[in-house]
A tleap script that builds the chain and sets N, CA, C and O, in Angstrom:
source leaprc.protein.ff14SB
mol = sequence {
  NMET ALA GLU THR GLY GLY LEU PRO ALA HIE
  LEU CYS LYS ALA ASP ALA TYR ARG LEU TYR
  GLY ARG SER ASP VAL ASP ARG TRP ILE GLU
  GLU LYS LEU ILE ILE PRO ALA ILE ILE ASN
  GLY LYS VAL SER THR LYS PHE PHE ASP ARG
  ILE GLN LEU GLU ARG ILE ALA ARG SER SER
  ASN ARG LEU THR TYR LEU PRO VAL ALA ASP
  CARG
}
set mol.1.N position { -5.435 10.898 -11.847 }
set mol.1.CA position { -4.743 12.138 -11.643 }
set mol.1.C position { -3.172 11.888 -11.505 }
set mol.1.O position { -2.308 12.671 -11.901 }
set mol.2.N position { -2.946 10.639 -10.863 }
set mol.2.CA position { -1.493 10.491 -10.709 }
set mol.2.C position { -0.754 10.382 -12.003 }
set mol.2.O position { 0.384 10.832 -12.128 }
set mol.3.N position { -1.422 9.767 -12.990 }
set mol.3.CA position { -0.841 9.605 -14.401 }
set mol.3.C position { -0.677 10.970 -15.058 }
set mol.3.O position { 0.234 11.139 -15.868 }
set mol.4.N position { -1.516 11.947 -14.743 }
set mol.4.CA position { -1.272 13.276 -15.446 }
set mol.4.C position { -0.478 14.173 -14.647 }
set mol.4.O position { -0.313 15.327 -15.043 }
set mol.5.N position { 0.073 13.744 -13.478 }
set mol.5.CA position { 0.855 14.542 -12.762 }
set mol.5.C position { 0.197 15.402 -11.713 }
set mol.5.O position { 0.870 16.235 -11.106 }
set mol.6.N position { -1.101 15.236 -11.469 }
set mol.6.CA position { -1.839 15.681 -10.434 }
set mol.6.C position { -1.492 15.448 -9.017 }
set mol.6.O position { -1.505 16.310 -8.138 }
set mol.7.N position { -1.154 14.094 -8.866 }
set mol.7.CA position { -0.811 13.599 -7.575 }
set mol.7.C position { 0.579 12.952 -7.799 }
set mol.7.O position { 0.936 12.605 -8.925 }
set mol.8.N position { 1.354 12.797 -6.700 }
set mol.8.CA position { 2.626 12.217 -6.728 }
set mol.8.C position { 2.385 10.783 -7.105 }
set mol.8.O position { 1.328 10.227 -6.810 }
set mol.9.N position { 3.435 10.129 -7.809 }
set mol.9.CA position { 3.421 8.666 -8.182 }
set mol.9.C position { 3.709 7.873 -7.038 }
set mol.9.O position { 3.340 6.701 -7.117 }
set mol.10.N position { 4.287 8.234 -5.980 }
set mol.10.CA position { 4.637 7.486 -4.839 }
set mol.10.C position { 4.153 8.032 -3.530 }
set mol.10.O position { 4.184 9.246 -3.327 }
set mol.11.N position { 3.690 7.154 -2.596 }
set mol.11.CA position { 3.281 7.474 -1.260 }
set mol.11.C position { 4.322 7.132 -0.285 }
set mol.11.O position { 4.923 6.070 -0.449 }
set mol.12.N position { 4.640 7.947 0.785 }
set mol.12.CA position { 5.520 7.476 1.819 }
set mol.12.C position { 4.673 6.554 2.812 }
set mol.12.O position { 3.457 6.708 2.933 }
set mol.13.N position { 5.326 5.678 3.448 }
set mol.13.CA position { 4.677 4.771 4.267 }
set mol.13.C position { 3.796 5.495 5.262 }
set mol.13.O position { 2.700 4.987 5.502 }
set mol.14.N position { 4.128 6.584 5.853 }
set mol.14.CA position { 3.298 7.190 6.746 }
set mol.14.C position { 2.019 7.730 6.132 }
set mol.14.O position { 0.982 7.723 6.797 }
set mol.15.N position { 2.046 8.161 4.989 }
set mol.15.CA position { 0.885 8.547 4.315 }
set mol.15.C position { -0.071 7.363 4.007 }
set mol.15.O position { -1.288 7.473 4.161 }
set mol.16.N position { 0.505 6.262 3.581 }
set mol.16.CA position { -0.205 4.914 3.310 }
set mol.16.C position { -0.809 4.573 4.639 }
set mol.16.O position { -1.995 4.244 4.638 }
set mol.17.N position { -0.171 4.607 5.740 }
set mol.17.CA position { -0.849 4.355 7.002 }
set mol.17.C position { -2.016 5.257 7.351 }
set mol.17.O position { -3.011 4.809 7.921 }
set mol.18.N position { -1.889 6.544 7.003 }
set mol.18.CA position { -2.913 7.462 7.350 }
set mol.18.C position { -4.151 7.253 6.597 }
set mol.18.O position { -5.264 7.286 7.121 }
set mol.19.N position { -3.909 7.015 5.229 }
set mol.19.CA position { -5.003 6.827 4.301 }
set mol.19.C position { -5.669 5.399 4.314 }
set mol.19.O position { -6.878 5.346 4.088 }
set mol.20.N position { -4.992 4.272 4.554 }
set mol.20.CA position { -5.536 2.938 4.460 }
set mol.20.C position { -5.537 2.287 5.845 }
set mol.20.O position { -6.179 1.245 5.981 }
set mol.21.N position { -4.878 2.805 6.881 }
set mol.21.CA position { -4.781 2.224 8.153 }
set mol.21.C position { -3.551 1.297 8.274 }
set mol.21.O position { -3.265 0.464 7.414 }
set mol.22.N position { -2.841 1.507 9.410 }
set mol.22.CA position { -1.598 0.896 9.620 }
set mol.22.C position { -1.693 -0.808 9.615 }
set mol.22.O position { -0.793 -1.499 9.139 }
set mol.23.N position { -2.806 -1.315 10.162 }
set mol.23.CA position { -2.876 -2.761 10.110 }
set mol.23.C position { -3.076 -3.249 8.728 }
set mol.23.O position { -2.434 -4.232 8.359 }
set mol.24.N position { -3.889 -2.668 7.941 }
set mol.24.CA position { -3.984 -3.037 6.569 }
set mol.24.C position { -2.797 -2.990 5.689 }
set mol.24.O position { -2.506 -3.920 4.936 }
set mol.25.N position { -2.086 -1.855 5.797 }
set mol.25.CA position { -0.702 -1.714 5.200 }
set mol.25.C position { 0.310 -2.679 5.479 }
set mol.25.O position { 1.053 -3.177 4.633 }
set mol.26.N position { 0.306 -2.961 6.891 }
set mol.26.CA position { 1.374 -3.825 7.401 }
set mol.26.C position { 0.993 -5.288 6.948 }
set mol.26.O position { 1.857 -6.112 6.648 }
set mol.27.N position { -0.380 -5.557 6.918 }
set mol.27.CA position { -0.780 -6.960 6.353 }
set mol.27.C position { -0.404 -7.037 4.924 }
set mol.27.O position { 0.209 -8.037 4.551 }
set mol.28.N position { -0.718 -6.028 4.013 }
set mol.28.CA position { -0.394 -6.168 2.621 }
set mol.28.C position { 1.152 -6.259 2.475 }
set mol.28.O position { 1.583 -6.934 1.540 }
set mol.29.N position { 1.944 -5.697 3.237 }
set mol.29.CA position { 3.417 -5.737 3.119 }
set mol.29.C position { 3.725 -7.167 3.511 }
set mol.29.O position { 4.500 -7.758 2.759 }
set mol.30.N position { 3.240 -7.843 4.588 }
set mol.30.CA position { 3.666 -9.020 5.057 }
set mol.30.C position { 3.187 -10.131 3.984 }
set mol.30.O position { 3.892 -11.099 3.697 }
set mol.31.N position { 2.020 -9.908 3.469 }
set mol.31.CA position { 1.443 -10.978 2.392 }
set mol.31.C position { 1.941 -10.645 1.136 }
set mol.31.O position { 1.430 -11.197 0.162 }
set mol.32.N position { 2.957 -9.744 0.955 }
set mol.32.CA position { 3.576 -9.360 -0.292 }
set mol.32.C position { 2.669 -8.966 -1.330 }
set mol.32.O position { 2.947 -9.240 -2.497 }
set mol.33.N position { 1.550 -8.316 -1.019 }
set mol.33.CA position { 0.634 -7.762 -1.912 }
set mol.33.C position { 1.018 -6.443 -2.549 }
set mol.33.O position { 0.700 -6.115 -3.692 }
set mol.34.N position { 1.766 -5.680 -1.663 }
set mol.34.CA position { 2.482 -4.509 -2.215 }
set mol.34.C position { 4.037 -4.615 -2.033 }
set mol.34.O position { 4.542 -5.202 -1.077 }
set mol.35.N position { 4.717 -4.034 -2.973 }
set mol.35.CA position { 6.084 -4.158 -2.819 }
set mol.35.C position { 6.683 -2.684 -2.788 }
set mol.35.O position { 6.030 -1.776 -3.302 }
set mol.36.N position { 7.803 -2.454 -2.247 }
set mol.36.CA position { 8.457 -1.067 -2.199 }
set mol.36.C position { 8.599 -0.477 -3.622 }
set mol.36.O position { 8.751 -1.228 -4.585 }
set mol.37.N position { 8.551 0.788 -3.747 }
set mol.37.CA position { 8.570 1.475 -4.953 }
set mol.37.C position { 10.056 1.481 -5.397 }
set mol.37.O position { 10.922 1.406 -4.525 }
set mol.38.N position { 10.396 1.565 -6.703 }
set mol.38.CA position { 11.616 1.626 -7.253 }
set mol.38.C position { 11.758 3.054 -7.662 }
set mol.38.O position { 11.054 3.551 -8.542 }
set mol.39.N position { 12.767 3.766 -6.948 }
set mol.39.CA position { 12.986 5.232 -7.283 }
set mol.39.C position { 14.400 5.395 -7.582 }
set mol.39.O position { 15.273 5.060 -6.781 }
set mol.40.N position { 14.656 5.932 -8.788 }
set mol.40.CA position { 15.917 6.212 -9.268 }
set mol.40.C position { 16.801 4.988 -9.416 }
set mol.40.O position { 18.023 5.067 -9.293 }
set mol.41.N position { 16.127 3.787 -9.698 }
set mol.41.CA position { 16.773 2.537 -9.845 }
set mol.41.C position { 17.087 1.851 -8.692 }
set mol.41.O position { 17.816 0.866 -8.799 }
set mol.42.N position { 16.631 2.220 -7.492 }
set mol.42.CA position { 16.869 1.582 -6.238 }
set mol.42.C position { 15.501 1.346 -5.523 }
set mol.42.O position { 14.578 2.155 -5.612 }
set mol.43.N position { 15.430 0.192 -4.813 }
set mol.43.CA position { 14.248 -0.144 -4.120 }
set mol.43.C position { 14.232 0.680 -2.878 }
set mol.43.O position { 15.200 0.712 -2.118 }
set mol.44.N position { 13.202 1.304 -2.686 }
set mol.44.CA position { 12.948 2.244 -1.442 }
set mol.44.C position { 11.963 1.409 -0.421 }
set mol.44.O position { 10.947 0.837 -0.815 }
set mol.45.N position { 12.354 1.419 0.779 }
set mol.45.CA position { 11.476 0.762 1.781 }
set mol.45.C position { 10.566 1.669 2.308 }
set mol.45.O position { 9.688 1.255 3.065 }
set mol.46.N position { 10.649 2.896 2.007 }
set mol.46.CA position { 9.768 4.023 2.745 }
set mol.46.C position { 8.641 4.552 1.742 }
set mol.46.O position { 7.783 5.342 2.135 }
set mol.47.N position { 8.684 4.091 0.461 }
set mol.47.CA position { 7.769 4.618 -0.475 }
set mol.47.C position { 7.031 3.467 -1.314 }
set mol.47.O position { 7.681 2.472 -1.634 }
set mol.48.N position { 5.848 3.575 -1.629 }
set mol.48.CA position { 5.037 2.759 -2.367 }
set mol.48.C position { 4.388 3.310 -3.574 }
set mol.48.O position { 4.179 4.523 -3.587 }
set mol.49.N position { 4.049 2.613 -4.563 }
set mol.49.CA position { 3.424 3.011 -5.745 }
set mol.49.C position { 1.946 3.424 -5.420 }
set mol.49.O position { 1.186 2.582 -4.939 }
set mol.50.N position { 1.519 4.717 -5.674 }
set mol.50.CA position { 0.173 5.060 -5.376 }
set mol.50.C position { -0.869 4.222 -5.991 }
set mol.50.O position { -1.822 3.821 -5.323 }
set mol.51.N position { -0.728 3.946 -7.217 }
set mol.51.CA position { -1.741 3.347 -8.097 }
set mol.51.C position { -1.789 1.768 -7.543 }
set mol.51.O position { -2.871 1.182 -7.490 }
set mol.52.N position { -0.730 1.218 -7.197 }
set mol.52.CA position { -0.713 -0.167 -6.614 }
set mol.52.C position { -1.469 -0.205 -5.212 }
set mol.52.O position { -2.220 -1.138 -4.927 }
set mol.53.N position { -1.249 0.759 -4.438 }
set mol.53.CA position { -1.985 0.796 -3.143 }
set mol.53.C position { -3.482 0.883 -3.375 }
set mol.53.O position { -4.287 0.157 -2.793 }
set mol.54.N position { -3.819 1.848 -4.292 }
set mol.54.CA position { -5.301 2.086 -4.614 }
set mol.54.C position { -5.984 0.839 -5.140 }
set mol.54.O position { -7.169 0.642 -4.873 }
set mol.55.N position { -5.258 -0.043 -5.904 }
set mol.55.CA position { -5.803 -1.111 -6.527 }
set mol.55.C position { -5.939 -2.345 -5.407 }
set mol.55.O position { -6.895 -3.121 -5.425 }
set mol.56.N position { -5.004 -2.412 -4.562 }
set mol.56.CA position { -5.028 -3.299 -3.457 }
set mol.56.C position { -6.157 -2.932 -2.499 }
set mol.56.O position { -6.892 -3.822 -2.072 }
set mol.57.N position { -6.321 -1.690 -2.153 }
set mol.57.CA position { -7.280 -1.196 -1.226 }
set mol.57.C position { -8.730 -1.481 -1.844 }
set mol.57.O position { -9.636 -1.785 -1.068 }
set mol.58.N position { -8.943 -1.403 -3.044 }
set mol.58.CA position { -10.290 -1.553 -3.776 }
set mol.58.C position { -10.541 -2.972 -4.046 }
set mol.58.O position { -11.686 -3.315 -4.342 }
set mol.59.N position { -9.555 -3.872 -3.973 }
set mol.59.CA position { -9.793 -5.207 -4.309 }
set mol.59.C position { -10.185 -6.130 -2.965 }
set mol.59.O position { -9.931 -5.699 -1.840 }
set mol.60.N position { -10.732 -7.245 -3.140 }
set mol.60.CA position { -11.071 -8.195 -2.129 }
set mol.60.C position { -9.677 -8.778 -1.805 }
set mol.60.O position { -9.181 -9.581 -2.594 }
set mol.61.N position { -8.962 -8.380 -0.580 }
set mol.61.CA position { -7.785 -8.910 -0.299 }
set mol.61.C position { -7.857 -9.331 1.110 }
set mol.61.O position { -6.875 -9.230 1.846 }
set mol.62.N position { -9.097 -9.846 1.551 }
set mol.62.CA position { -9.278 -10.257 2.959 }
set mol.62.C position { -9.162 -11.774 3.089 }
set mol.62.O position { -9.928 -12.387 3.832 }
set mol.63.N position { -8.227 -12.382 2.386 }
set mol.63.CA position { -8.144 -13.923 2.459 }
set mol.63.C position { -7.714 -14.266 3.841 }
set mol.63.O position { -8.282 -15.153 4.478 }
set mol.64.N position { -6.700 -13.561 4.323 }
set mol.64.CA position { -6.168 -13.953 5.703 }
set mol.64.C position { -6.641 -13.101 6.822 }
set mol.64.O position { -6.173 -13.169 7.958 }
set mol.65.N position { -7.599 -12.287 6.451 }
set mol.65.CA position { -8.030 -11.313 7.533 }
set mol.65.C position { -9.054 -12.085 8.473 }
set mol.65.O position { -9.943 -12.793 8.002 }
set mol.66.N position { -8.876 -11.910 9.744 }
set mol.66.CA position { -9.662 -12.649 10.681 }
set mol.66.C position { -10.677 -11.636 11.287 }
set mol.66.O position { -10.313 -10.490 11.550 }
set mol.67.N position { -11.945 -12.057 11.507 }
set mol.67.CA position { -13.031 -11.324 12.294 }
set mol.67.C position { -12.384 -10.967 13.594 }
set mol.67.O position { -11.436 -11.602 14.056 }
set mol.68.N position { -12.949 -9.893 14.185 }
set mol.68.CA position { -12.424 -9.644 15.567 }
set mol.68.C position { -12.740 -10.818 16.551 }
set mol.68.O position { -11.878 -11.092 17.386 }
set mol.69.N position { -13.753 -11.441 16.526 }
set mol.69.CA position { -14.070 -12.565 17.456 }
set mol.69.C position { -12.931 -13.718 17.233 }
set mol.69.O position { -12.720 -14.517 18.145 }
set mol.70.N position { -12.263 -13.786 16.115 }
set mol.70.CA position { -11.407 -14.879 15.972 }
set mol.70.C position { -9.865 -14.544 16.105 }
set mol.70.O position { -8.977 -15.381 15.945 }
set mol.71.N position { -9.675 -13.288 16.401 }
set mol.71.CA position { -8.279 -12.799 16.659 }
set mol.71.C position { -7.768 -13.191 18.025 }
set mol.71.O position { -6.637 -12.860 18.380 }
savepdb mol mol.pdb
quit
């Protein structure tokens, strides 16, 4: 739907936190799995590409994730 204009192409950081969880989004940023969106030729630290977020959320990206007992 994002490609057809039904959804915005970018999500703000607050919406990403709400949809995917703050700890996951912060870990993805720290591990450089997601990068800030480029809007009008400038890198935005507050927006992320929606499709990129969805791909990361669906993929197995738990390489550095620790179980609760090990934290």
